[in-house]
C-alpha positions as CSV (number, residue, x, y, z in Angstrom):
1,X,22.6,17.1,2.9
2,X,19.3,15.2,3.5
3,X,17.6,17.5,0.8
4,X,20.6,17.0,-1.7
5,X,20.3,13.1,-1.0
6,X,16.4,13.3,-1.7
7,X,16.9,15.2,-4.8
8,X,19.5,12.6,-6.1
9,X,17.1,9.9,-5.4
10,X,14.0,11.5,-6.4
11,X,14.6,14.1,-8.8
12,X,13.4,17.8,-9.1
13,X,10.1,18.8,-7.4
14,X,7.4,19.3,-10.1
15,X,4.9,21.9,-10.1
16,X,1.0,21.1,-9.9
17,X,0.4,22.3,-13.3
18,X,2.9,19.8,-14.6
19,X,0.4,17.0,-13.6
20,X,-1.0,16.3,-17.0
21,X,2.5,15.6,-18.2
22,X,2.5,12.8,-15.7
23,X,-0.3,11.1,-17.3
24,X,-0.1,7.7,-19.2
25,X,-0.1,6.9,-22.8
26,X,-1.8,3.3,-23.5
27,X,1.3,1.7,-24.3
28,X,3.0,2.7,-21.0
29,X,-0.2,2.1,-18.9
30,X,-0.3,-1.4,-20.4
31,X,3.2,-2.1,-19.2
32,X,2.7,-0.9,-15.7
33,X,-1.1,-1.6,-14.8
34,X,-1.0,-5.1,-16.8
35,X,2.4,-6.3,-15.4
36,X,0.8,-8.0,-12.4
37,X,-1.8,-9.8,-14.7
38,X,0.8,-10.8,-17.3
39,X,3.2,-12.0,-14.9
40,X,0.7,-14.2,-13.3
41,X,1.2,-16.5,-16.2
42,X,4.6,-17.6,-14.6
43,X,2.8,-19.2,-11.6
44,X,-1.0,-19.5,-12.4
45,X,-0.6,-22.6,-14.5
46,X,1.7,-24.0,-11.9
47,X,-1.0,-23.7,-9.5
48,X,-3.2,-25.8,-11.5
49,X,-0.5,-28.7,-11.8
50,X,0.3,-28.5,-8.1
51,X,-3.2,-29.3,-7.1
52,X,-3.7,-32.0,-10.0
53,X,-0.3,-33.6,-8.9
54,X,-2.1,-35.0,-5.7
55,X,-4.0,-37.3,-8.0
56,X,-0.9,-38.2,-10.0
57,X,0.9,-37.2,-13.2
58,X,-2.0,-39.0,-15.3
59,X,-4.3,-36.1,-14.1
60,X,-2.4,-33.4,-15.7
61,X,-4.7,-33.4,-18.9
62,X,-7.5,-31.8,-16.8
63,X,-5.3,-28.5,-17.0
64,X,-6.8,-28.3,-20.4
65,X,-10.6,-27.9,-19.6
66,X,-9.5,-26.1,-16.3
67,X,-7.5,-23.6,-18.5
68,X,-10.3,-23.2,-20.7
69,X,-12.5,-22.5,-17.4
70,X,-10.0,-20.0,-16.4
71,X,-10.4,-18.2,-19.9
72,X,-14.0,-18.0,-19.5
73,X,-13.6,-16.3,-16.2
74,X,-11.2,-14.0,-17.7
75,X,-13.4,-13.1,-20.4
76,X,-16.5,-12.2,-18.1
77,X,-14.2,-10.0,-15.9
78,X,-12.7,-8.1,-18.7
79,X,-16.1,-7.3,-20.0
80,X,-17.3,-6.5,-16.6
81,X,-14.4,-4.2,-15.7
82,X,-15.0,-2.7,-19.1
83,X,-18.3,-1.5,-18.1
84,X,-17.2,-0.4,-14.8
85,X,-14.5,2.0,-16.6
86,X,-17.2,3.7,-18.2
87,X,-19.9,3.8,-15.3
88,X,-17.3,5.1,-13.0
89,X,-14.8,7.1,-15.0
90,X,-13.0,8.8,-12.0
91,X,-11.7,5.5,-10.7
92,X,-12.0,3.4,-7.6
93,X,-13.2,0.1,-9.2
94,X,-14.7,-2.4,-6.8
95,X,-14.6,-0.2,-3.9
96,X,-16.7,2.6,-5.5
97,X,-18.8,0.1,-7.3
98,X,-19.6,-1.9,-4.1
99,X,-20.2,1.3,-2.0
100,X,-22.7,2.8,-4.3
101,X,-24.6,-0.1,-5.0
102,X,-24.4,-2.5,-2.1
103,X,-23.9,-0.1,0.6
104,X,-20.8,1.2,2.7
105,X,-20.2,-2.2,4.4
106,X,-19.9,-3.9,1.1
107,X,-17.7,-0.9,-0.3
108,X,-15.4,-1.2,2.8
109,X,-15.0,-5.0,2.6
110,X,-14.0,-4.5,-1.0
111,X,-11.7,-1.6,-0.3
112,X,-10.0,-3.4,2.5
113,X,-9.6,-6.5,0.6
114,X,-7.9,-4.6,-2.1
115,X,-5.7,-2.7,0.0
116,X,-4.4,-5.9,1.4
117,X,-4.2,-7.5,-2.1
118,X,-1.9,-4.7,-3.4
119,X,0.3,-5.2,-0.4
120,X,0.3,-9.2,-1.5
121,X,0.6,-8.2,-5.1
122,X,4.1,-6.5,-4.4
123,X,5.2,-9.3,-1.8
124,X,3.9,-12.2,-4.2
125,X,5.2,-10.6,-7.2
126,X,8.8,-9.8,-5.9
127,X,8.9,-13.2,-4.3
128,X,7.9,-15.2,-7.4
129,X,10.4,-12.9,-9.5
130,X,13.0,-13.9,-6.9
131,X,12.1,-17.6,-7.3
132,X,12.7,-17.3,-10.9
133,X,16.1,-15.7,-10.4
134,X,17.1,-18.5,-7.9
135,X,15.8,-21.1,-10.2
136,X,18.5,-20.0,-12.7
137,X,21.2,-19.4,-10.3
138,X,20.5,-21.8,-7.4
139,X,23.5,-20.4,-5.2
140,X,21.3,-17.5,-4.5
141,X,18.3,-19.3,-3.0
142,X,19.5,-18.9,0.4
143,X,19.5,-15.1,0.2
144,X,16.1,-14.8,-1.6
145,X,14.5,-12.7,1.3
146,X,17.4,-10.1,1.3
147,X,17.2,-10.1,-2.5
148,X,13.4,-9.6,-2.3
149,X,13.6,-6.7,0.0
150,X,16.1,-5.1,-2.0
151,X,13.9,-5.2,-5.0
152,X,10.9,-3.7,-3.0
153,X,13.3,-0.8,-1.9
154,X,14.1,0.0,-5.6
155,X,10.7,-0.4,-6.8
156,X,9.6,2.0,-4.2
157,X,12.2,4.7,-4.7
158,X,11.4,4.4,-8.8
159,X,7.8,5.2,-8.0
160,X,8.6,7.9,-5.9
161,X,10.2,9.7,-8.7
162,X,6.7,9.5,-10.5
163,X,4.5,7.7,-12.7
164,X,6.0,8.5,-15.9
165,X,9.5,7.7,-15.1
166,X,8.5,4.4,-13.5
167,X,6.5,3.8,-16.6
168,X,9.1,4.7,-19.1
169,X,11.7,2.3,-17.3
170,X,9.5,-0.5,-16.8
171,X,7.8,-0.8,-20.1
172,X,10.8,-2.2,-21.8
173,X,11.1,-5.4,-19.4
174,X,7.2,-6.0,-19.7
175,X,7.4,-6.0,-23.5
176,X,10.3,-8.0,-23.5
177,X,8.7,-10.8,-21.3
178,X,5.8,-10.8,-23.9
179,X,7.9,-11.3,-26.6
180,X,10.1,-14.1,-24.9
181,X,6.9,-15.8,-24.1
182,X,5.7,-15.6,-27.4
183,X,8.8,-16.9,-28.8
184,X,8.7,-19.7,-26.3
185,X,5.1,-20.6,-27.2
186,X,5.8,-20.4,-30.8
187,X,8.9,-22.8,-30.7
188,X,7.0,-24.8,-28.4
189,X,4.1,-25.3,-30.5
190,X,6.1,-25.8,-33.7
191,X,7.8,-28.7,-32.0
192,X,4.7,-30.3,-30.9
193,X,3.0,-29.9,-34.2
194,X,6.2,-31.3,-36.0
195,X,6.5,-34.1,-33.9
196,X,9.8,-33.1,-31.9
197,X,7.8,-33.5,-28.7
198,X,7.3,-37.2,-27.6
199,X,3.5,-38.3,-26.9
200,X,4.8,-40.4,-24.3
201,X,5.4,-37.3,-22.2
202,X,1.6,-36.7,-21.4
203,X,-1.4,-38.6,-21.0
204,X,-4.2,-38.4,-23.6
205,X,-7.0,-36.0,-22.9
206,X,-10.1,-37.9,-21.6
207,X,-7.8,-40.6,-19.8
208,X,-9.8,-42.0,-16.7
209,X,-7.9,-41.0,-13.5
210,X,-8.5,-43.0,-10.3
211,X,-9.1,-40.6,-7.3
212,X,-10.1,-37.6,-9.3
213,X,-13.2,-35.7,-7.8
214,X,-15.2,-32.6,-8.5
215,X,-13.7,-31.2,-5.4
216,X,-10.4,-31.5,-6.5
217,X,-11.2,-29.9,-10.0
218,X,-12.7,-27.0,-8.4
219,X,-9.8,-26.6,-6.2
220,X,-7.2,-26.7,-9.1
221,X,-9.6,-24.3,-11.2
222,X,-9.5,-21.8,-8.1
223,X,-5.8,-22.0,-7.7
224,X,-5.4,-21.5,-11.6
225,X,-7.6,-18.5,-11.2
226,X,-4.9,-16.8,-9.3
227,X,-3.5,-15.9,-12.9
228,X,-6.4,-13.3,-13.0
229,X,-5.2,-11.2,-10.1
230,X,-4.5,-7.7,-11.2
231,X,-7.3,-7.6,-13.8
232,X,-8.9,-4.9,-11.7
233,X,-5.9,-2.5,-11.4
234,X,-7.0,-0.7,-14.7
235,X,-10.5,0.2,-13.3
236,X,-8.9,1.6,-10.2
237,X,-6.1,3.8,-12.0
238,X,-8.4,5.5,-14.7
239,X,-7.2,9.2,-13.4
240,X,-3.4,8.0,-14.5
241,X,-4.5,7.9,-18.1
242,X,-4.2,10.9,-20.7
243,X,-7.5,12.1,-21.9
244,X,-9.9,10.8,-22.8
245,X,-9.1,8.7,-19.7
246,X,-12.1,6.3,-20.1
247,X,-11.7,5.3,-23.6
248,X,-7.8,4.8,-23.2
249,X,-8.3,2.6,-20.1
250,X,-11.0,0.4,-21.9
251,X,-8.6,-0.3,-24.9
252,X,-5.7,-1.0,-22.5
253,X,-8.1,-3.4,-20.6
254,X,-9.0,-5.2,-23.7
255,X,-5.3,-5.4,-24.8
256,X,-4.1,-6.9,-21.4
257,X,-6.9,-9.4,-21.6
258,X,-6.0,-10.4,-25.1
259,X,-2.5,-10.9,-24.2
260,X,-3.1,-12.7,-20.8
261,X,-5.5,-15.2,-22.6
262,X,-2.8,-15.9,-25.2
263,X,0.3,-16.2,-22.8
264,X,-1.9,-18.4,-20.2
265,X,-3.2,-20.7,-23.0
266,X,0.2,-21.3,-24.4
267,X,2.0,-22.2,-21.0
268,X,-0.9,-24.4,-20.1
269,X,-0.5,-26.4,-23.6
270,X,3.2,-26.7,-23.3
271,X,3.3,-27.7,-19.8
272,X,0.6,-30.4,-20.7
273,X,2.5,-31.5,-23.9
274,X,5.8,-31.7,-22.3
275,X,4.5,-33.4,-19.2
276,X,6.1,-30.9,-17.0
277,X,6.1,-31.8,-13.1
278,X,6.1,-28.9,-10.7
279,X,9.4,-28.8,-8.6
280,X,10.2,-27.0,-5.3
281,X,13.0,-25.0,-6.6
282,X,12.4,-25.0,-10.5
283,X,9.5,-22.9,-11.8
284,X,7.3,-24.5,-14.5
285,X,8.2,-21.7,-17.1
286,X,12.0,-22.6,-16.4
287,X,11.3,-26.1,-17.1
288,X,9.5,-25.4,-20.2
289,X,12.1,-23.1,-21.5
290,X,14.6,-25.5,-20.7
291,X,13.0,-28.3,-22.5
292,X,12.4,-26.2,-25.3
293,X,15.7,-24.4,-25.9
294,X,18.1,-26.2,-23.6
295,X,20.2,-24.2,-21.1
296,X,21.3,-21.8,-23.8
297,X,20.8,-18.0,-24.4
298,X,17.0,-18.3,-25.1
299,X,16.6,-20.1,-21.6
300,X,18.4,-17.3,-19.8
301,X,16.6,-14.8,-21.8
302,X,13.2,-16.1,-20.9
303,X,14.3,-16.6,-17.2
304,X,15.6,-13.0,-17.0
305,X,12.6,-11.4,-18.5
306,X,10.4,-13.8,-16.4
307,X,12.0,-12.5,-13.3
308,X,12.0,-8.8,-14.3
309,X,8.3,-8.8,-15.0
310,X,7.5,-10.9,-11.9
311,X,9.4,-8.4,-9.9
312,X,8.0,-5.3,-11.7
313,X,4.6,-6.8,-11.7
314,X,4.8,-5.1,-8.1
315,X,4.5,-1.8,-9.8
316,X,0.8,-2.6,-10.4
317,X,0.2,-2.3,-6.6
318,X,2.2,0.9,-6.7
319,X,0.0,2.3,-9.3
320,X,-3.4,1.1,-7.9
321,X,-2.8,1.2,-4.1
322,X,-2.2,5.0,-3.7
323,X,-5.3,5.8,-5.9
324,X,-7.6,3.4,-3.9
325,X,-6.2,5.2,-0.6
326,X,-7.1,8.5,-2.0
327,X,-10.8,7.2,-2.5
328,X,-10.9,5.9,1.0
329,X,-9.2,8.9,2.4
330,X,-11.8,11.2,0.6
331,X,-14.6,9.3,2.4
332,X,-12.6,9.7,5.8
333,X,-11.9,6.0,6.2
334,X,-8.2,6.3,6.3
335,X,-5.8,9.0,7.1
336,X,-6.0,12.3,5.1
337,X,-2.2,12.2,4.4
338,X,-2.9,9.6,1.7
339,X,-4.6,12.5,-0.3
340,X,-1.4,14.6,-0.3
341,X,0.6,14.4,-3.5
342,X,4.5,14.5,-3.1
343,X,7.2,16.5,-4.8
344,X,6.9,14.3,-7.9
345,X,3.2,14.7,-8.1
346,X,2.6,11.1,-6.9
347,X,0.9,10.0,-3.7
348,X,4.0,9.6,-1.9
349,X,2.7,8.6,1.4
350,X,0.6,5.7,0.0
351,X,3.7,4.5,-2.0
352,X,5.9,4.3,1.1
353,X,3.3,2.8,3.3
354,X,2.9,0.0,0.5
355,X,6.6,-0.6,0.3
356,X,7.0,-0.9,4.1
357,X,4.1,-3.3,4.6
358,X,5.2,-5.5,1.7
359,X,8.7,-5.9,3.1
360,X,7.4,-6.8,6.3
361,X,5.1,-9.6,4.7
362,X,8.0,-10.8,2.7
363,X,10.1,-11.1,6.0
364,X,7.4,-12.8,8.1
365,X,6.7,-15.4,5.2
366,X,10.4,-15.7,4.3
367,X,9.5,-14.9,0.8
368,X,7.6,-18.1,0.3
369,X,5.4,-17.7,-2.7
370,X,3.4,-20.6,-2.3
371,X,2.2,-19.6,1.1
372,X,1.3,-16.1,-0.1
373,X,-0.7,-16.9,-3.5
374,X,-3.8,-18.2,-1.7
375,X,-4.0,-15.1,0.5
376,X,-3.4,-13.1,-2.6
377,X,-6.2,-14.7,-4.7
378,X,-8.7,-14.6,-2.2
379,X,-7.9,-10.9,-1.5
380,X,-8.9,-10.1,-5.1
381,X,-11.8,-12.5,-5.6
382,X,-13.8,-10.9,-2.7
383,X,-13.9,-7.6,-4.7
384,X,-14.5,-9.5,-7.8
385,X,-17.8,-10.8,-6.4
386,X,-18.7,-7.8,-4.8
387,X,-18.1,-5.6,-7.9
388,X,-20.1,-8.0,-10.2
389,X,-22.9,-8.2,-7.9
390,X,-22.9,-4.5,-7.5
391,X,-23.0,-3.9,-11.2
392,X,-25.6,-6.4,-11.4
393,X,-27.8,-4.4,-9.1
394,X,-26.9,-1.2,-10.8
395,X,-28.3,-2.6,-14.2
396,X,-31.6,-4.0,-12.6
397,X,-32.2,-0.7,-10.9
398,X,-31.5,1.7,-13.7
399,X,-32.4,-0.3,-16.8
400,X,-30.3,1.6,-19.5
401,X,-30.4,0.8,-23.1
402,X,-28.9,-2.8,-23.7
403,X,-28.7,-3.5,-20.1
404,X,-29.8,-7.2,-20.4
405,X,-26.3,-8.4,-22.2
406,X,-24.5,-6.3,-19.3
407,X,-26.6,-8.0,-16.5
408,X,-25.8,-11.4,-17.9
409,X,-21.9,-10.7,-18.2
410,X,-21.9,-9.3,-14.6
411,X,-24.1,-12.2,-13.2
412,X,-21.9,-14.8,-14.8
413,X,-18.8,-13.0,-13.4
414,X,-20.4,-12.8,-9.9
415,X,-21.3,-16.5,-9.9
416,X,-17.9,-17.8,-10.9
417,X,-16.0,-15.4,-8.5
418,X,-18.3,-16.3,-5.7
419,X,-17.5,-20.0,-6.5
420,X,-14.0,-19.6,-6.7
421,X,-13.9,-17.7,-3.4
422,X,-15.9,-20.5,-1.7
423,X,-13.4,-23.1,-3.0
424,X,-10.5,-21.2,-1.8
425,X,-12.0,-20.9,1.7
426,X,-13.1,-24.5,1.7
427,X,-10.0,-26.3,0.1
428,X,-7.3,-23.9,1.5
429,X,-8.8,-22.7,4.5
430,X,-5.4,-23.3,6.7
431,X,-3.7,-20.8,4.5
432,X,-6.6,-18.2,4.1
433,X,-8.3,-18.2,7.4
434,X,-6.5,-15.1,8.5
435,X,-8.7,-13.2,6.0
436,X,-11.7,-13.7,8.5
437,X,-9.5,-12.2,11.0
438,X,-7.8,-9.2,9.4
439,X,-11.0,-7.9,7.1
440,X,-13.2,-7.3,10.3
441,X,-10.3,-5.6,12.0
442,X,-9.6,-3.4,8.8
443,X,-13.2,-2.4,8.5
444,X,-13.6,-1.7,12.3
445,X,-10.4,0.5,12.0
446,X,-12.1,2.4,8.9
447,X,-15.0,2.8,11.1
448,X,-13.3,4.3,13.9
449,X,-11.2,6.8,11.6
450,X,-14.5,8.1,10.1
451,X,-16.1,8.4,13.5
452,X,-12.9,10.2,14.4
453,X,-13.1,12.8,11.6
454,X,-17.0,13.3,12.2
455,X,-16.4,14.0,15.9
456,X,-13.4,16.4,14.9
457,X,-15.4,18.2,12.3
458,X,-18.5,18.6,14.5
459,X,-16.2,20.0,17.3
460,X,-14.6,22.6,15.0
461,X,-17.8,23.7,13.1
462,X,-18.8,27.1,14.2
463,X,-22.4,26.3,13.8
464,X,-22.2,23.4,16.3
465,X,-19.4,24.5,18.8
466,X,-19.8,26.3,21.9
467,X,-19.0,30.1,21.6
468,X,-15.4,30.9,22.7
469,X,-15.4,32.8,26.0
470,X,-13.6,36.2,25.7
471,X,-10.1,36.5,27.0
472,X,-9.9,39.1,29.7
473,X,-6.2,39.0,30.4
474,X,-3.1,36.9,30.0
475,X,-0.6,35.4,32.6
476,X,2.8,34.2,31.2
477,X,4.7,31.2,32.9
478,X,8.4,31.0,31.5
479,X,10.1,27.9,33.2
480,X,13.8,28.6,33.6
481,X,16.8,26.6,34.0
482,X,19.5,29.4,34.7
483,X,20.5,32.8,33.9
484,X,21.4,32.6,30.2
485,X,21.0,34.3,27.0
486,X,18.2,31.9,26.2
487,X,16.3,32.7,29.1
488,X,16.9,36.5,28.8
489,X,15.8,36.1,25.2
490,X,12.4,34.3,26.3
491,X,11.7,37.0,29.2
492,X,12.0,39.9,26.4
493,X,9.5,38.2,24.2
494,X,7.2,37.8,27.1
495,X,7.5,41.5,28.2
496,X,6.7,42.4,24.6
497,X,3.2,40.6,24.7
498,X,2.2,43.1,27.5
499,X,1.0,40.3,29.8
500,X,-0.8,41.1,33.0
501,X,1.8,38.8,34.9
502,X,5.1,37.3,34.0
503,X,6.1,34.6,36.3
504,X,9.6,32.9,35.9
505,X,9.4,29.3,37.3
506,X,12.6,27.4,38.4
507,X,12.8,23.8,39.7
508,X,15.8,23.2,41.9
509,X,16.8,19.5,43.4
510,X,18.5,21.1,46.3
511,X,17.8,23.7,49.0
512,X,21.1,25.2,48.6
513,X,20.7,25.6,44.9
514,X,17.2,27.1,45.4
515,X,18.6,29.8,47.8
516,X,21.8,30.7,45.5
517,X,19.4,30.9,42.3
518,X,17.0,33.3,44.2
519,X,19.8,35.6,45.1
520,X,21.2,35.7,41.6
521,X,17.6,36.4,40.2
522,X,17.0,39.3,42.6
523,X,20.3,41.0,41.2
524,X,19.5,40.0,37.6
525,X,15.7,40.5,37.0
526,X,14.2,42.2,40.1
527,X,11.1,43.2,38.1
528,X,10.1,39.8,37.2
529,X,8.5,37.4,39.7
530,X,10.3,34.1,40.4
531,X,8.8,31.1,41.8
532,X,10.9,28.2,43.0
533,X,9.4,24.6,43.1
534,X,11.7,22.4,45.1
535,X,11.8,18.9,43.7
536,X,13.2,16.3,46.1
537,X,12.5,13.2,43.6
538,X,14.4,15.2,40.8
539,X,11.6,15.7,38.5
540,X,10.9,18.7,36.5
541,X,7.7,18.2,34.7
542,X,5.7,16.9,37.9
543,X,5.9,20.0,40.0
544,X,5.8,22.5,37.2
545,X,2.6,20.9,35.8
546,X,1.1,21.0,39.2
547,X,1.9,24.8,39.5
548,X,0.5,25.3,36.2
549,X,-2.7,23.6,36.8
550,X,-3.1,25.6,39.9
551,X,-2.6,29.0,38.0
552,X,-4.8,27.9,35.3
553,X,-7.7,27.0,37.7
554,X,-7.4,30.5,39.4
555,X,-7.2,32.3,35.8
556,X,-10.1,30.5,34.3
557,X,-12.3,32.1,37.3
558,X,-11.5,35.5,35.6
559,X,-11.6,34.3,31.9
560,X,-7.7,34.9,31.9
561,X,-5.4,32.8,29.6
562,X,-2.3,30.8,30.8
563,X,0.7,30.7,28.4
564,X,3.6,28.9,28.9
565,X,6.6,30.3,27.2
566,X,9.5,27.6,27.0
567,X,12.9,28.8,26.1
568,X,14.9,26.4,23.8
569,X,18.5,26.7,22.3
570,X,18.8,25.4,18.9
571,X,22.5,24.0,18.0
572,X,24.0,24.8,14.7
573,X,24.3,21.2,13.9
574,X,21.3,18.7,14.1
575,X,23.4,15.9,15.6
576,X,24.3,18.1,18.7
577,X,20.9,17.7,20.0
578,X,21.9,14.2,21.0
579,X,24.5,15.9,23.4
580,X,21.6,17.6,25.4
581,X,18.7,16.6,27.7
582,X,16.0,18.0,25.5
583,X,14.1,19.0,28.7
584,X,12.4,21.7,26.7
585,X,10.9,19.3,24.1
586,X,9.6,16.8,27.0
587,X,7.9,19.9,28.7
588,X,6.3,21.0,25.4
589,X,5.1,17.6,24.6
590,X,3.6,17.0,28.0
591,X,1.8,20.6,28.0
592,X,0.4,20.2,24.7
593,X,-2.2,17.7,26.3
594,X,-3.0,20.2,29.1
595,X,-6.6,21.7,28.5
596,X,-6.8,25.7,28.1
597,X,-2.9,26.1,28.3
598,X,-1.2,27.8,25.5
599,X,2.5,26.6,24.9
600,X,4.8,28.7,22.9
601,X,8.5,27.9,22.1
602,X,11.1,30.7,21.8
603,X,14.0,29.4,19.9
604,X,17.6,30.8,20.6
605,X,19.9,29.7,17.7
606,X,23.6,29.0,18.6
607,X,26.3,30.2,16.3
608,X,28.9,27.6,16.6
């Protein structure tokens, strides 16, 4: 039954040689890897206005020069990550760049930041999409957490079906969103140029504003830079592209940069000329659409596509998180299970982990996008800074042909990214202080996992391990609970091993019970030794393990091996297990941690 449900939800398993068919063309890759960056135009300009609003609506004209600054940073990042794609064609992005050029510690900071950032990508995108949905339908506002969780579950299932299927389905909403915003921007600019937008709605550019400061402008710039989150995703996901992967990834990156620049510029301009003031339950894009078209078809079309892309922007996290996890797992900093491909050739463990952690984050923050965006932005600008710095050092050390322009691009990107990071920490410390807590914890966890794998490897390696002692004989212990077919089956198996000694062990709780069982045993299996361990405290495991330890100590003196054979009956139906005590399972679990004791389970399958 479970297998049928899995097949219905995820589809048929794919063969390993079908992996090439799962790689993406540029058009599909642009849709699923750029959806995070493109969707951020729905809240990036709003973040600028929220900061400027503290100085009054007259300060909104500063959104224009701030927007130009964000575009300069975007250009530096796009050019830089294009260089990273060709320099590191196997993916890994900021983690690999930082690790190879700045050292393991910097790499772990970048990798840890990006892992958290992709979790935040899902949480922020889905929360923002839910906000757009509830802006159009206010009656749904009180259910936004449940709606967001439902969307995460759906996107997780879709990604478990494979990269190609998710890309095929998600490409349409992304391109519809781009089309809708181009129509909105085009009509809005036409209204402005034709004089349909009143000049009284906004203050003129250059108007003096009391109370404005460089600190406030930097804070607004940093907040607006949240629109650049997701720019690095393509450099992490190069292995997902069809060959030639690097060239296809670079072209996709440039297309994403161009689209993002046009959409971001258009929304900033329209928000300024329309004099849009941010509101708690109505997004800036919603206000612009209503101002341009009224609450008619185009308004709901724009709101619908905005909600869809904000929700589907989470797919960028699902595309990049598993691949980053693979790189960290290859370096033994996170569990190896993240390297394993699932039935549909995707890295299922990474996808499931991302979905679970994102849901947890949405529930903890109650789906509040405003609270999540600063954490989200800091999580991505730390890797931005490290990757730009790492590439700068790479050019200085290697000095390839044409390295000076590349160095200038990376230095500009590093400087601006570092400035944005500092501004976030200074201006929004109360919202981002947790970064200073969880990043060291994540890096500590990475290091502990790596040390564990190194210790395991050292102990398993034949060249370094102590030689195994020869086994001179075998003593088999069989815990028994009665005289049944299950016990008989296990004793027959024990006798087939040609052990030097077979001991059946019975743990009675009452003396009368002990005596009766001994008499029955003598009549049933007189050739097999029976040891009874009276347990006045009704514990089976404690007297049993004490006896096993005593036998093991004596056996080790003669290089004898102790084997414990555990009889266990298997019900025909899985749910029948809850009707039984599972004593066999508890004994086996306990004995697995006993040194130099081999544990074997002999199953006896019931027929009805």
